[in-house]
PyMOL CGO cylinders between C-alpha atoms (Angstrom):
from pymol import cmd
from pymol.cgo import CYLINDER

trace = [
    CYLINDER, 57.79, -57.99, 67.60, 57.17, -57.79, 63.92, 0.3, 1, 1, 1, 1, 1, 1,
    CYLINDER, 57.17, -57.79, 63.92, 56.47, -54.50, 62.19, 0.3, 1, 1, 1, 1, 1, 1,
    CYLINDER, 56.47, -54.50, 62.19, 53.98, -56.18, 59.87, 0.3, 1, 1, 1, 1, 1, 1,
    CYLINDER, 53.98, -56.18, 59.87, 50.66, -54.25, 59.68, 0.3, 1, 1, 1, 1, 1, 1,
    CYLINDER, 50.66, -54.25, 59.68, 48.68, -57.52, 59.80, 0.3, 1, 1, 1, 1, 1, 1,
    CYLINDER, 48.68, -57.52, 59.80, 48.90, -57.54, 63.59, 0.3, 1, 1, 1, 1, 1, 1,
    CYLINDER, 48.90, -57.54, 63.59, 49.76, -61.22, 63.84, 0.3, 1, 1, 1, 1, 1, 1,
    CYLINDER, 49.76, -61.22, 63.84, 52.54, -62.16, 66.26, 0.3, 1, 1, 1, 1, 1, 1,
    CYLINDER, 52.54, -62.16, 66.26, 54.35, -64.20, 63.61, 0.3, 1, 1, 1, 1, 1, 1,
    CYLINDER, 54.35, -64.20, 63.61, 54.06, -61.49, 60.99, 0.3, 1, 1, 1, 1, 1, 1,
    CYLINDER, 54.06, -61.49, 60.99, 51.85, -63.56, 58.71, 0.3, 1, 1, 1, 1, 1, 1,
    CYLINDER, 51.85, -63.56, 58.71, 48.47, -62.16, 57.66, 0.3, 1, 1, 1, 1, 1, 1,
    CYLINDER, 48.47, -62.16, 57.66, 46.88, -65.63, 58.04, 0.3, 1, 1, 1, 1, 1, 1,
    CYLINDER, 46.88, -65.63, 58.04, 47.99, -66.13, 61.66, 0.3, 1, 1, 1, 1, 1, 1,
    CYLINDER, 47.99, -66.13, 61.66, 45.20, -68.16, 63.37, 0.3, 1, 1, 1, 1, 1, 1,
    CYLINDER, 45.20, -68.16, 63.37, 46.10, -66.84, 66.83, 0.3, 1, 1, 1, 1, 1, 1,
    CYLINDER, 46.10, -66.84, 66.83, 45.62, -63.26, 65.67, 0.3, 1, 1, 1, 1, 1, 1,
    CYLINDER, 45.62, -63.26, 65.67, 42.22, -64.09, 64.19, 0.3, 1, 1, 1, 1, 1, 1,
    CYLINDER, 42.22, -64.09, 64.19, 41.18, -65.84, 67.41, 0.3, 1, 1, 1, 1, 1, 1,
    CYLINDER, 41.18, -65.84, 67.41, 42.17, -62.78, 69.43, 0.3, 1, 1, 1, 1, 1, 1,
    CYLINDER, 42.17, -62.78, 69.43, 40.23, -60.50, 67.09, 0.3, 1, 1, 1, 1, 1, 1,
    CYLINDER, 40.23, -60.50, 67.09, 37.08, -62.63, 67.38, 0.3, 1, 1, 1, 1, 1, 1,
    CYLINDER, 37.08, -62.63, 67.38, 37.47, -62.87, 71.16, 0.3, 1, 1, 1, 1, 1, 1,
    CYLINDER, 37.47, -62.87, 71.16, 37.90, -59.08, 71.42, 0.3, 1, 1, 1, 1, 1, 1,
    CYLINDER, 37.90, -59.08, 71.42, 34.80, -58.51, 69.28, 0.3, 1, 1, 1, 1, 1, 1,
    CYLINDER, 34.80, -58.51, 69.28, 32.78, -60.88, 71.49, 0.3, 1, 1, 1, 1, 1, 1,
    CYLINDER, 32.78, -60.88, 71.49, 33.89, -59.02, 74.61, 0.3, 1, 1, 1, 1, 1, 1,
    CYLINDER, 33.89, -59.02, 74.61, 33.03, -55.68, 73.00, 0.3, 1, 1, 1, 1, 1, 1,
    CYLINDER, 33.03, -55.68, 73.00, 29.57, -56.96, 72.08, 0.3, 1, 1, 1, 1, 1, 1,
    CYLINDER, 29.57, -56.96, 72.08, 28.97, -58.24, 75.62, 0.3, 1, 1, 1, 1, 1, 1,
    CYLINDER, 28.97, -58.24, 75.62, 29.95, -54.89, 77.16, 0.3, 1, 1, 1, 1, 1, 1,
    CYLINDER, 29.95, -54.89, 77.16, 27.79, -53.02, 74.65, 0.3, 1, 1, 1, 1, 1, 1,
    CYLINDER, 27.79, -53.02, 74.65, 24.79, -55.23, 75.49, 0.3, 1, 1, 1, 1, 1, 1,
    CYLINDER, 24.79, -55.23, 75.49, 25.37, -54.67, 79.22, 0.3, 1, 1, 1, 1, 1, 1,
    CYLINDER, 25.37, -54.67, 79.22, 25.55, -50.93, 78.69, 0.3, 1, 1, 1, 1, 1, 1,
    CYLINDER, 25.55, -50.93, 78.69, 22.38, -50.97, 76.60, 0.3, 1, 1, 1, 1, 1, 1,
    CYLINDER, 22.38, -50.97, 76.60, 20.52, -52.90, 79.30, 0.3, 1, 1, 1, 1, 1, 1,
    CYLINDER, 20.52, -52.90, 79.30, 21.68, -50.62, 82.12, 0.3, 1, 1, 1, 1, 1, 1,
    CYLINDER, 21.68, -50.62, 82.12, 20.97, -47.45, 80.18, 0.3, 1, 1, 1, 1, 1, 1,
    CYLINDER, 20.97, -47.45, 80.18, 17.47, -48.62, 79.25, 0.3, 1, 1, 1, 1, 1, 1,
    CYLINDER, 17.47, -48.62, 79.25, 16.63, -49.35, 82.87, 0.3, 1, 1, 1, 1, 1, 1,
    CYLINDER, 16.63, -49.35, 82.87, 18.17, -46.07, 84.03, 0.3, 1, 1, 1, 1, 1, 1,
    CYLINDER, 18.17, -46.07, 84.03, 16.44, -43.88, 81.45, 0.3, 1, 1, 1, 1, 1, 1,
    CYLINDER, 16.44, -43.88, 81.45, 12.98, -45.43, 81.59, 0.3, 1, 1, 1, 1, 1, 1,
    CYLINDER, 12.98, -45.43, 81.59, 13.19, -46.08, 85.33, 0.3, 1, 1, 1, 1, 1, 1,
    CYLINDER, 13.19, -46.08, 85.33, 14.17, -42.45, 85.81, 0.3, 1, 1, 1, 1, 1, 1,
    CYLINDER, 14.17, -42.45, 85.81, 11.27, -41.30, 83.66, 0.3, 1, 1, 1, 1, 1, 1,
    CYLINDER, 11.27, -41.30, 83.66, 8.93, -43.52, 85.68, 0.3, 1, 1, 1, 1, 1, 1,
    CYLINDER, 8.93, -43.52, 85.68, 10.33, -42.09, 88.91, 0.3, 1, 1, 1, 1, 1, 1,
    CYLINDER, 10.33, -42.09, 88.91, 9.72, -38.53, 87.68, 0.3, 1, 1, 1, 1, 1, 1,
    CYLINDER, 9.72, -38.53, 87.68, 6.14, -39.34, 86.66, 0.3, 1, 1, 1, 1, 1, 1,
    CYLINDER, 6.14, -39.34, 86.66, 5.61, -41.12, 89.99, 0.3, 1, 1, 1, 1, 1, 1,
    CYLINDER, 5.61, -41.12, 89.99, 6.82, -38.04, 91.90, 0.3, 1, 1, 1, 1, 1, 1,
    CYLINDER, 6.82, -38.04, 91.90, 4.65, -35.77, 89.77, 0.3, 1, 1, 1, 1, 1, 1,
    CYLINDER, 4.65, -35.77, 89.77, 1.47, -37.87, 90.16, 0.3, 1, 1, 1, 1, 1, 1,
    CYLINDER, 1.47, -37.87, 90.16, 2.27, -39.19, 93.66, 0.3, 1, 1, 1, 1, 1, 1,
    CYLINDER, 2.27, -39.19, 93.66, 1.77, -42.79, 92.54, 0.3, 1, 1, 1, 1, 1, 1,
    CYLINDER, 1.77, -42.79, 92.54, 4.68, -45.24, 92.89, 0.3, 1, 1, 1, 1, 1, 1,
    CYLINDER, 4.68, -45.24, 92.89, 3.24, -47.62, 90.30, 0.3, 1, 1, 1, 1, 1, 1,
    CYLINDER, 3.24, -47.62, 90.30, 4.91, -45.59, 87.55, 0.3, 1, 1, 1, 1, 1, 1,
    CYLINDER, 4.91, -45.59, 87.55, 8.39, -46.45, 88.86, 0.3, 1, 1, 1, 1, 1, 1,
    CYLINDER, 8.39, -46.45, 88.86, 7.71, -50.15, 88.27, 0.3, 1, 1, 1, 1, 1, 1,
    CYLINDER, 7.71, -50.15, 88.27, 6.14, -49.44, 84.89, 0.3, 1, 1, 1, 1, 1, 1,
    CYLINDER, 6.14, -49.44, 84.89, 9.20, -47.42, 83.89, 0.3, 1, 1, 1, 1, 1, 1,
    CYLINDER, 9.20, -47.42, 83.89, 11.61, -50.13, 85.05, 0.3, 1, 1, 1, 1, 1, 1,
    CYLINDER, 11.61, -50.13, 85.05, 9.70, -52.85, 83.19, 0.3, 1, 1, 1, 1, 1, 1,
    CYLINDER, 9.70, -52.85, 83.19, 9.41, -50.70, 80.07, 0.3, 1, 1, 1, 1, 1, 1,
    CYLINDER, 9.41, -50.70, 80.07, 13.14, -49.94, 80.19, 0.3, 1, 1, 1, 1, 1, 1,
    CYLINDER, 13.14, -49.94, 80.19, 14.05, -53.59, 80.63, 0.3, 1, 1, 1, 1, 1, 1,
    CYLINDER, 14.05, -53.59, 80.63, 11.77, -54.68, 77.81, 0.3, 1, 1, 1, 1, 1, 1,
    CYLINDER, 11.77, -54.68, 77.81, 12.96, -51.96, 75.46, 0.3, 1, 1, 1, 1, 1, 1,
    CYLINDER, 12.96, -51.96, 75.46, 16.61, -52.74, 76.21, 0.3, 1, 1, 1, 1, 1, 1,
    CYLINDER, 16.61, -52.74, 76.21, 16.12, -56.48, 75.70, 0.3, 1, 1, 1, 1, 1, 1,
    CYLINDER, 16.12, -56.48, 75.70, 14.41, -55.81, 72.38, 0.3, 1, 1, 1, 1, 1, 1,
    CYLINDER, 14.41, -55.81, 72.38, 17.30, -53.54, 71.38, 0.3, 1, 1, 1, 1, 1, 1,
    CYLINDER, 17.30, -53.54, 71.38, 19.81, -56.23, 72.29, 0.3, 1, 1, 1, 1, 1, 1,
    CYLINDER, 19.81, -56.23, 72.29, 17.87, -58.83, 70.35, 0.3, 1, 1, 1, 1, 1, 1,
    CYLINDER, 17.87, -58.83, 70.35, 17.53, -56.48, 67.36, 0.3, 1, 1, 1, 1, 1, 1,
    CYLINDER, 17.53, -56.48, 67.36, 21.24, -55.65, 67.33, 0.3, 1, 1, 1, 1, 1, 1,
    CYLINDER, 21.24, -55.65, 67.33, 22.84, -58.98, 68.23, 0.3, 1, 1, 1, 1, 1, 1,
    CYLINDER, 22.84, -58.98, 68.23, 20.24, -61.75, 68.15, 0.3, 1, 1, 1, 1, 1, 1,
    CYLINDER, 20.24, -61.75, 68.15, 18.95, -61.71, 64.62, 0.3, 1, 1, 1, 1, 1, 1,
    CYLINDER, 18.95, -61.71, 64.62, 20.59, -63.87, 61.98, 0.3, 1, 1, 1, 1, 1, 1,
]
cmd.load_cgo(trace, "trace")
């Protein structure tokens, strides 16, 4: 292995394989972040809906919380990754 700080396997800063790996890693990181954002939105708002449903004894609020969490998370994903 080269001790070059560029990170490329050939030691050159313009190594195309190193750039491809960096872009691929960033894409994977973005996909995992979007998945986490979606799951956390559903969990937080679904949990809030569940608490309100238990408090008011009306299960409709669980569905409202789940839908609100999904919509909020999808908007957050679009805002973070979908805009050009």
